[in-house]
TIBA-368017 format. One record per residue: residue in three letters; x, y, z of N, C-alpha, C in turn. Coordinates in steps of 0.05 Angstrom, whole numbers, plus 5000, padded with zeros to 4 digits. Example, Ala and Ser with C-alpha at 12.3 -4.5 7.8 and 13.67 -1.06 7.14 Angstrom:
residues 2
ALA526448865156524649105156526449345156
SER525749555142527349795143525850015157
END
This chain:
residues 416
MET180594211718179894171747178394421757
VAL176194391770174694611782174194541811
MET173794751827173294711856170294721860
SER169294511874166494501881166194411910
GLN164994581927164594531955167294471969
GLY169294631962171794611975173594381965
LYS172694241944174194021933174594061903
TYR176793961893177293981864175893741850
ARG174693811828173293611812174193621784
TYR174793391772175793381745173493391725
ILE173593581707171693601685173093531659
PRO172393301647173793221623173193401599
PRO174993421580174393591556172293471539
GLN170793641525168593551508169793471481
PRO169193221472170293131446168893261423
PRO169993241399168593351375165993211369
LEU164293341354161593231349161692981333
TRP163592961314163792721298164392471314
PHE165892511336166492281354163892181368
SER162292371377159792301391157692191372
MET158092231346156292121325157291851316
ALA159891811314160991571301160391321317
ILE160791331343160491091359157491011360
PRO155591191365152791101363152090991336
ALA153191121314152691021287153790741284
GLY156190681294157290411292155590211307
LEU154790281332153090101347150390061333
GLY149290271322146790251308147090071283
ALA149290081269149789911246149889611255
PHE151089561278151189291288148389191295
LEU146789361308143989281314142389241288
GLY142889401267141589361242142389091229
LEU144889011233145788751223144288531237
LEU143888551263142388351278139488351270
SER138388581264135588601257134988461230
ALA136988431213136588301187136088001191
GLN136687891215136087611221137187411201
GLY139687471192141087291175140387321145
ASN138587501138137987541110140087711097
THR141687591080143987721068143187961050
ILE140787951039139888171021139288421038
LEU138288381062137488601079139688701097
MET141888561099143988641118144988921113
LEU145988971089147189231083145089461085
PRO142689431074140689651077139989701107
PHE139689491122138989521150141289661165
MET143789571159146089691173146289991166
ALA145990061140146190341132143990511145
ALA141590401144139290561155139590601185
ALA140390381199140690411228142990591236
ALA145190591220147390771225146591061221
VAL145191121200144391391194142391491216
ILE140491321223138491401243139891451270
SER141691281277143091311303144791571303
ALA146091631281147791871279145992121281
VAL143792121266141992351267140792391295
MET139992171308138792201334140892291354
ALA143392211350145592301368145892601366
VAL145892701341146092991337143793141350
VAL141293031347138993151358139093181389
VAL139792961403139792961432142193141442
ILE144293151426146593321434145893611430
THR144593681408143793951402141794061423
LEU139893881430137893961450138893971478
LYS141393871482142693871509140993721529
LEU140093491521138493321539140293171559
SER139093091581140492921600140592641589
ARG141992471603142292191594139492051593
PHE137992091614135391961616133592071594
GLN133492331590131792461570132592361542
ALA135192351537136092261511135391971506
GLY135691801526134991521523131991481520
ALA130391641535127491611533126591701505
LEU127691921495126892021468127691821446
PHE130191741447131191561427129791291428
GLY129491181452128290921455125290931449
GLY123891141457120991161452120391171422
LEU121891331407121391351378121891081364
VAL124090951371124690691359122690481367
LEU121790481392119790291401117190321385
ILE116290571380113890611365114190521336
CYS116490581324116990501296117090191294
GLY118490071313118689771313115989641317
PHE114289761334111589641338109889681313
LEU110089911299108389961276109289791252
PHE111889761248112789621224113489331228
ALA113589231253114288951257112488831278
SER113288821303111688701324112288831351
ILE110688761371111188881398113888791408
ALA114488531405117088431415119488571402
PHE119288601375121388741361121689031370
GLY119389161374119489441383120689461410
LEU119989281428121189291455124189251455
LEU125089051439127989001438129489231426
THR128589321403129989551390129689801406
GLY127389841419127090081436128990081460
LEU129389841472131289821494134089881485
ALA134789771461137489831450137790121444
ALA135790251433135890531426136090701451
TYR134790621473134990761498137890791507
PHE139290571506142090581514143790731494
LEU143090721468144590881448144291181454
GLY141891271462141491551469143191631493
ARG143191461513144891521536147791531529
ILE148691341512151491331504152291591489
ALA150491691472151091941457151692171476
VAL149992211496150392421516152892371532
TRP153292121540155592041556158192101541
LEU158192061515160592121499160992421496
ASN158792561490158992851484159993011509
THR159192921533159993061557162892991565
GLY163992791553166692711560166792541585
ASP164492461596164492301620165792021617
TYR166191941592167391681588170291671597
ARG171491911602174291921611174391921642
LEU172191941656172191961685173391711699
PRO172991461689174191231702177291221700
LEU178391391682181291391678182591641689
PRO185191641693186491881703186492101681
PRO186592351689186392571670188592561648
TYR190892451655193192451636193092211617
ALA190992041618190791811601190691891572
SER192291761555192391821527189991691512
PRO189391791488187191661473187591361469
ARG190091281466190691001463189990841488
GLU190590961511189890821536186890821540
VAL185491031533182591031535181390811517
PHE182390801493181390591474181890311485
GLY184290261496184890001507183189931531
PHE182590131547180890091571178089991563
TYR176890131544174190051537174089811517
PHE176189781501176289551483176289291499
PHE177889291520178089051537175388991549
ARG173889191559171289141571169189061551
ILE169489171526167589091505167988791498
ILE170488711496171088431491169988251513
CYS170388321538169388161560166288161560
GLY165088391554162188391553161088221530
GLY162488231507161588061484161887761491
ILE163987681505164287401512162087321532
PHE161487501551159387451570156687411556
VAL155987591538153487571523153387311506
PHE155687251494155787001478155286751495
LEU156286751519155886521536153186511550
ILE152086741557149686741573147086751556
THR147286841531144886861514143486591510
PRO144886381503143486121499141986021524
ILE142986101547141686021572139186181577
LEU139386451572137086621576134786561557
ILE135486471533133386421513131586181523
LEU132686001539131185781549128785861566
ILE129086081580127086151600124386231586
PRO124286411567121686471554120686231538
LEU122486071526121585841510120185631528
SER120885621554119585421571116685491577
PHE115785731570112985811574111385801548
ASN112485671528111185641502108685471504
GLN106485561494103985401494104185161475
GLU105585201453105784991433108284811438
PRO108184561429110384381434112784421415
TYR113784671414115984741396118284841412
PHE120684811400123084921412123885181398
SER121885341390122385591377120185791384
PHE120686041380118786251386116586251365
THR114086221374111786231356111086521349
PRO109586561328108686841322107086961345
GLY105586801359104086911382105987001404
MET108186861409110086941430111487201421
LEU112187221396113487461386111687701388
ALA108987661385107087871387106187921416
LEU107387771435106787791464103787731469
ASP102687541455099987461459099787291484
PRO098187361504098087211529097286921525
GLU095686861504094786591499097086421488
ALA099286541479101486381468103286281491
PHE102886371515104586291538102886111556
SER104285921569102885731586104885611605
LEU103785491627105285341646104985041643
ARG104084961619103484681615105984501618
TRP108284601610110684441612111784421640
TYR111184621657111784591685109884401699
ARG107384401691105484201702106283921692
ASP107383901668108183641658110383511675
ILE111983681688113983571706112683391728
LEU110283481737108883331758107183101747
THR106083141723104082941713105182731694
ASN107582781682108582591663109282321677
GLY107882111669108281851680106181771701
MET104381951708102381891728100281691717
PHE099181521734097081341725094481491721
ALA093881681738091381831736091882131740
PRO092782271719093382561723091082731731
ASP088582651724086282811730084882731756
ALA085982541770084682451795084782661816
THR082782671833082782871855083682741882
GLU083482481884084382341909086882171902
GLY088782181921091182031918092982151897
TRP092582411891094082531869097082561877
TRP097682641901100382681909101882421911
SER100582211920101881951922102581851894
ASP100781901874101281821847103681981836
VAL103782231842106082401832108682301844
TRP108682251870111182181884112181901875
SER110381731868111181451862111681411832
ASN110181551815110181471786111081691767
ALA110981941775111882151756114782121750
GLN115482121724118282071716120182281725
TRP119382541722121182751729121482771759
ILE119382721774119582731803121482501813
ARG121282271800123082051807125982131802
SER126382271779129082361773130082561793
ILE128382741801129082951821129882811847
LYS128282621855128882471880131582341878
ASN132082211856134682071852136982271853
SER136682501840138782701839139382811867
LEU137282871882137682971909138782771927
PHE137882521925138882301943141882251937
ILE142482211912145282151905147082401911
GLY146082641904147682881908148182931937
PHE146182881954146582941983148682761995
PHE148582501991150582332003153282351990
ALA153282401964155882441950157182691960
THR155582901966156683151977157883112005
LEU156482962021157482902048160182762047
ILE160382562030162882402028165082572016
SER164582711995166682871982167483111999
THR165683222014166383452031168183352054
GLY167383132066169083022088171882942079
LEU171982792057174582702047176182932036
GLY174883112022176383342010177483532031
THR175883572052176883752074179283632088
LEU179083372095181383242108183883242090
ALA183483192064185683192045186983472043
ALA185283672042186283952039187884032064
ILE186883952088188384022112191083872113
GLY191083622105193583472104195583592084
LEU194583662060196283772040197284052047
SER195884192064196784462071198984472092
ARG199584242103201784232123204484232109
SER206284382120208884412108210584162108
GLU210083982128211683742130210583512113
MET208483562098207283352082209183272059
PRO209983012057211882932036210282882010
TYR211682921987210582881961207883021957
LYS207883271966205383431966204383471937
ARG206083541919205183601892204183351878
ALA205583131881204682881868201982791879
ILE201582811905199082721917196782911909
THR197383171907195383361898194483311870
ALA196483261852195883191824194182941822
LEU194782741839193182491838190382541848
LEU189982701869187382741880185482911862
ILE186683091847184983261830184983151801
SER186082921797186082801770183282761758
PRO181182701773178582681761177582931746
MET178783161753178083411739179583431712
VAL181783291710183483311686182883081666
VAL182582841676182082611659179382641645
PRO179182591619176482611606174482441620
LEU172082551623169982421639169182151628
VAL169282111602168581861590170481641599
ILE173081711601174981511610174481441639
THR173981651656173381601684170881431687
ALA168781491672166281341674166681051666
SER168281011644168780731635170280571656
GLY172380701667173880561688172280501712
LEU170580691721168780631744166880411738
PHE165780401713163880201706165079921707
TYR167479881695168679621694169579531722
PHE170579721738171479651765169079581783
PHE166979751782164679701799163079461790
SER163179401764161879151755163278901766
TYR165878931769167478701779166878651809
ILE166478871824165978841853162978851860
GLY161178861839158378851844156979111852
LEU158179341847156979591854155779741830
ALA156079641806154879771783151879731785
LYS150379931774147479931774146379941803
THR147880061821146880091849147180381858
TYR145580451878145780731888148480771902
ILE149480571915152080601928154280661908
GLY154280521886156180561865155980841853
LEU153580941849153181211838154081421858
ILE153481381884154381571904157381591906
ILE158681361906161581351908162781481882
SER161681431859162681551834162381851835
HIS160081951843159682241844161482371866
ALA161882221888163682331909166482351898
ALA167382161882170082171870170382411851
LEU168182481837168282711819168082971834
GLY166782981857166483231871168683291891
THR170183091899172383131919174483331909
PRO175383321884177383521875176483811879
PHE173883871875172884141878173084221907
VAL172484041925172784101954175684151961
ILE177483981951180284011957181284291949
ILE180684361924181584621914180484851930
THR177884841936176585061950177585091979
VAL177784871993178784882021181684952021
THR183284852002186084922001186485221998
ALA184785341980184885631977184185782002
THR182285672017181485792043183785772063
LEU185185552063187285512083189785672076
THR189885792052192285952045192786182065
GLY190686312074191086532092190586462121
PHE190586202127190086112155192586152172
ASP192186262196194386322214195086062230
ARG197385942224198185692237198785732266
SER199385972274199986022303197585962321
LEU195185972309192785922325192785622334
THR193385442316193385162323195685092342
ARG197985222338200185182357199585282385
SER198185512386197385622412195385442426
ALA193585332410191585142422192984892433
ALA194984792418196484562427198084622453
ASN199184862454200684942478198884962503
LEU196385022498194485052520193184782527
GLY193984562514193084302522190884182504
ALA190084322483187984222466189084002447
GLY187583782444188383572426187783642397
PRO188683472378188283532350185283552342
VAL183583382354180783382347179483642358
THR180083712383178983952394179984202379
THR182484202372183584432357182184462330
PHE181684232317180384242291177584362293
PHE175884262312173184342313172784612327
LYS174584692345174284942359175785172346
ILE177985122333179685332322179585342292
GLN180285122280180685112251177985112235
MET176184942243173684912228171985162227
PRO171685322249170085562246171185762226
LEU173885772223175085962205174985872176
ILE175085612171174985512143172285412135
LEU170285442153167585342147166385462122
PRO166685722116165585822091166885682066
GLY169485632067170685482045169785202043
VAL169285072066168284792066165484782054
ILE163784972062161084982051161085042021
SER162885222013163185281984163985031968
GLY165984891979166784641966164584441964
GLY162984421986160784231986158684311965
LEU158184571962156284661942157284591914
PHE159884631909160984561883160784261878
ALA161284101899160983811896158083741890
PHE156183871903153383811898152583881870
ILE153484111860152884201833154084001813
THR156583901819157883711801156183451800
SER155283361823153583121823150883161810
PHE149783391814147083451804147083471774
ASP149283571762149383611733150683381718
GLU151683181732153282971719151482781703
VAL152282711679150682531662152282301650
VAL154882331646156482131632156781881649
VAL157381921675157581691693154881551696
VAL152781711698150081591702149281431678
LEU150081511654149481361630150581081631
GLN152881051643154180781644153580631670
MET153180781692153080651718150180611728
ALA148180761718145580761730143680561716
ASP141880461732139680291722137380461713
VAL135280341702132980491693131680641716
THR131580521739130280641763132080851776
GLN134480881767136381061780136981301763
ARG135181371745135581601728135581861744
THR137582021739137682291751136482491731
ILE136382741739135182951722136682971695
PRO139483001695140783011669140382771652
ARG140182531665139682291649136882291637
GLN134982391652132282401642132082611619
MET133482831622133583031600134882911575
PHE136982761579138282631556136382441542
SER134982291558132982101546130782251532
GLY129882481544127782631532128582751505
ILE131082821502132082931476132082711455
ARG132882471463133082251444130482111438
GLU128782071458126481901456123882061451
GLN123382261467120882411464121482711468
ILE121782851446122483131447120183291458
SER120583421481118383571494119483821507
PRO118084041505119084291519119184261549
THR118284031560118683991589121584011596
ILE123283931577126183951582126984241587
LEU125784421572126384711576125484801603
ALA123084711612122184781639124084681660
VAL124984431658126884321677129484471676
ALA130384541652132884691649132684961661
THR130385091659129985351672130285331702
ILE128985121713129185081742132085031751
LEU133584871735136384821741138085071739
VAL137485241720138985491717138585661742
ILE136085691751135485851775136885731799
LEU136785461802138085331824141085371823
SER142285361800145185401797145985691804
VAL144285881796144886161803144686201833
VAL142686081846142486111875144885991889
LEU145685751880147985621893150585771889
LEU150985871864153486021859153486281873
THR151186411876150986661892151686601921
THR150686381931151386301959154386251961
VAL155586121942158486071942159986331943
GLU159186531927160586781927160286931953
LEU157886921965157487051991159186922012
LEU159386652011161086512031163986572027
ARG164786602001167586671996168286952008
ARG166587142004167087402015167087402045
ARG165287242057165287222086167787092096
SER168786892082171286762090173586962089
GLU173687132068175787332066175687532089
ARG173187612096172987802118173787682145
MET173087422149173887292174176887262176
ARG178187222153181087182154182587452151
GLY181087672149182387932149183488012122
ILE182787862100183787932074182488182063
THR179888202067178388442059177088572083
PRO176688832083175488962106172588882109
GLY171588882133168788812138166789022129
END
């Protein structure tokens, strides 16, 4: 502990040099394994070479006493140049970026700053457990998110392939194109090259545009129904005098538990009997049934911290149940209601199993059109649509998180 500007500051002890070398060497060996691209003959040589290079570079940046940025720039720049000379631009950029972080990690370890997030008395075992847990979580995150991120550059492929072409790996501008995004508008048009009546042709005949219209139409009305029913159900279940609360809750959220194939089959046979199969009304009701449990769970969580004395005070002042709900209760739980509605919309927008059984040819949604595209006509247009859906999902989930935080601030759970 040292005093700086009138305050004590903890300076962690400097670890031995072998420690600051071993971890970058291990990470470098892992990167070398990935660089072998599944070639079993090259795995061991690549791992050994990458480990030795990482260890030597760690010693160099530590000996020169470089800052984190300087170490990362030196390490990453050298590897980027080597990767570009011996492989390709893309390989050099990827390996250079990885080497940049390895250089920063070497300095971070040598200065002992890795102990700053923990208390000074933390044992080596506790330090190991702290970072091991985060490495496992980061590995799971990378494992889950990598297949989604790969879709984005593939959607700009000039060629009709679901793989990276040599031109894309070399970052050749001619290897990238927006043709598959344009295909979203032109696929199915009678006259794609016409200059007059183009938008009318797109709106009426383009297959993907028709699917987008169906998804938005069905999702909008299904969200309205599921949000209304789910909010009322959550308010009723939150009341202490509600009988058989657990049984009713389990019944209402059962669509989340029951396999979707069984739910879709049951809906199809029942709606066929009453004449709602192959209709928009049947699809809207089906999607509303699937989205209502998400609204119930979200609104119920919002009502957990709700102050019941507010509704009792409103009743004592002469307000009726309807007035109390819209003037007192609804403004406080509105972020949770909107979050539940967004979850219901996402559920409807991504649903395909029910649509496969319940929808007619003219009622294809985006997931149903993507499913047909994979089976009938394989086209990278699916990747372009998937990229748009990923961006839409990220925007909606970000909105949900912002609303959740706002709801917590309004209810006093977290400071403003």
